[in-house]
PATI-68864 format. One record per residue (C-alpha): x, y, z. Coordinates in pm, whole numbers, padded with zeros to 5 digits, always signed. Each point is the difference from the previous one (the first is absolute). Layout:
<senus>
XYZ ...
</senus>
This chain:
<senus>
-13293-15537-04050 -00296+00095-00219 +00110+00363+00007 +00351-00103-00104 -00132-00200-00296 -00210+00296-00112 +00308+00223+00000 +00201-00256-00201 -00284-00031-00254 -00026+00379-00025 +00373+00038-00060 -00009-00273-00265 -00295+00166-00172 +00172+00338+00003 +00315-00156-00144 -00198-00156-00283 -00183+00325-00069 +00331+00186-00007 +00132-00221-00279 +00021+00157-00341 -00170-00157-00300 +00347-00092-00128 +00086-00184+00323 -00334-00181-00005 +00066-00093-00361 +00337-00146+00091 -00158-00212+00273 -00263-00134-00238 +00267-00060-00263 +00212-00204+00242 -00312-00200+00085 -00054-00058-00375 -00340+00168+00013 +00039+00163-00338 -00337+00171-00037 +00011+00156+00347 +00358+00114-00059 -00099+00148-00336 -00276+00210+00157 +00240+00141+00259 +00277+00075-00249 -00242+00169-00239 -00116+00225+00284 +00361+00075+00086 +00079+00079-00363 -00282+00253-00016 +00163+00180+00291 +00353-00031-00142 -00033-00051-00378 +00375-00020-00063 +00099-00253+00267 +00208-00261-00188 -00025-00273+00262 -00379+00022-00001 -00006-00024-00379 +00234-00300+00016 -00220-00176+00253 -00302+00055-00225 +00197-00145-00291 +00096-00301+00211 -00363-00053+00103 -00112+00021-00363 +00256-00268-00078 -00125-00222+00282 -00351+00040-00140 +00125-00065-00355 -00126+00339-00115 +00293+00046-00236 -00121+00323-00160 -00025+00167+00341 +00342-00132+00099 +00152+00126-00326 -00156+00340+00058 +00137+00030+00356 +00350-00123-00083 +00000+00204-00320 -00061+00313+00205 +00288-00087+00230 +00256-00085-00268 -00088+00322-00184 +00045+00209+00313 +00307-00190+00119 +00172-00118-00320 +00315-00108+00184 -00177-00237+00237 +00073-00355-00119 -00271-00162+00210 -00276+00209-00155 +00116-00100-00347 +00013-00364+00111 -00352+00008+00141 -00129+00179-00309 +00156-00265-00225 -00138-00276+00220 -00355+00136-00018 +00032+00040-00377 +00129-00357-00026 -00290-00138+00202 -00246+00190-00216 +00166-00146-00310 -00062-00348+00141 -00365+00078+00069 -00096+00125-00347 -00002-00153-00347 +00329-00075-00173 -00073+00274-00251 -00043+00263+00272 +00299-00136+00192 +00225+00069-00298 -00057+00371+00050 +00117-00018+00361 +00315-00212-00020 +00235+00281-00105 -00117+00216+00291 +00047-00289+00244 +00354-00065-00119 +00088+00370-00006 -00122+00049+00358 +00201-00295+00133 +00312+00106-00189 -00036+00353+00137 -00028-00136+00354 +00308-00218-00052 +00192+00297-00137 -00096+00220+00295 +00085-00257+00268 +00286-00241-00062 -00106-00208+00301 -00376-00022-00056 -00055-00374+00035 -00371-00016-00087 +00051+00187-00327 +00265-00245-00114 -00220-00294+00089 -00278+00162-00203 +00233+00034-00299 +00113-00363+00027 -00363-00113-00009 -00099+00246-00272 +00273-00106-00241 -00077-00368+00056 -00373+00041-00056 +00017+00232-00301 +00019-00163-00344 +00324+00066-00184 -00178+00218-00256 -00105+00234+00284 +00344+00018+00157 +00003-00312+00214 +00341-00158+00041 +00173-00245+00232 +00319+00203-00030 -00180+00311+00122 -00144-00196+00292 +00347-00131+00086 +00137+00355-00007 -00232+00103+00282 +00053-00328+00186 +00371+00086-00002 -00078+00346+00133 -00202-00161+00278 +00300-00219+00080 +00202+00315+00058 -00262+00134+00241 -00104-00318+00181 +00146-00347-00047 -00328-00158+00105 -00202+00196-00255 +00266-00060-00264 -00004-00378+00040 -00380+00001+00026 -00029+00198-00323 +00240-00230-00184 -00194-00299+00131 -00324+00162-00111 +00136+00042-00353 +00116-00361-00015 -00331-00124+00136 -00188+00208-00258 +00190-00178-00278 -00044-00338+00174 +00369-00035+00079 -00095-00147+00334 +00341-00139+00101 +00162+00340-00046 -00292+00165+00176 +00050-00235+00295 +00368+00096+00028 -00085+00371+00009 -00288-00041+00245 +00221-00210+00227 +00261+00277+00011 -00270+00256+00075 -00139-00218+00278 +00344-00065+00150 +00055+00375+00029 -00348+00123+00085 -00162-00302+00164 -00331+00186-00010 -00359-00107-00054 +00021+00138-00354 +00313-00195-00098 -00141-00314+00162 -00334+00025-00179 +00161+00055-00339 +00230-00300+00038 -00275-00218+00146 -00234+00086-00289 +00272-00092-00249 +00060-00337+00165 -00366-00085+00048 -00156+00119-00324 +00272+00039-00262 +00263-00262+00079 -00267-00228+00151 +00250-00099+00269 -00214-00050+00308 +00293-00132+00203 +00202+00319-00044 -00311+00203+00073 -00061-00197+00320 +00358+00035+00123 +00004+00372-00074 -00323+00047+00193 +00130-00196+00299 +00324+00199+00007 -00176+00334-00030 -00275-00068+00250 +00208-00211+00238 
</senus>
């Protein structure tokens, strides 16, 4: 029995040793051990400097660690090398947007155009890229009118979401109504989204509206009972 266990341990050790730095990095990434994953991916990148997936992982890790400059650098490399990849443009715009939120308003002004341009490029490249359209809905709601913010622009991308996914479309329309404190209309849209999707996300959005915006604890209670029952 002892001999058998030694063989099993040896085989396991050999399997671990045989893993590439990239594979180890993926395991650490899945475990949300960002620093360990970063070390492995950086080693892998030194061996294969042009590996796009490794660069993307390093960009994702930088984002998790809120190192926006590093994330921008990684995604910028990818979107320059693969200019027709919508997801790289989306991630680049997202990192730029998060940096804009982390700096002074004066510095943020110099980033907004690049954020918008990146998201618009991603939307142009992929007519079904859901995350990009959500990003544009939020961007146009949060931007002041003088900088290009507009409810009509947000609605445009909510309508595009509706054509891709009814759940996302109704959620986006509800999000817009909630943003402008049109809570009754927001409820109607969130209800439609929840009827179709019946997911944790649709439930949480509707519950939050009932509990904290409409202050209707009875509706919140009934919704919770129905969802968890």
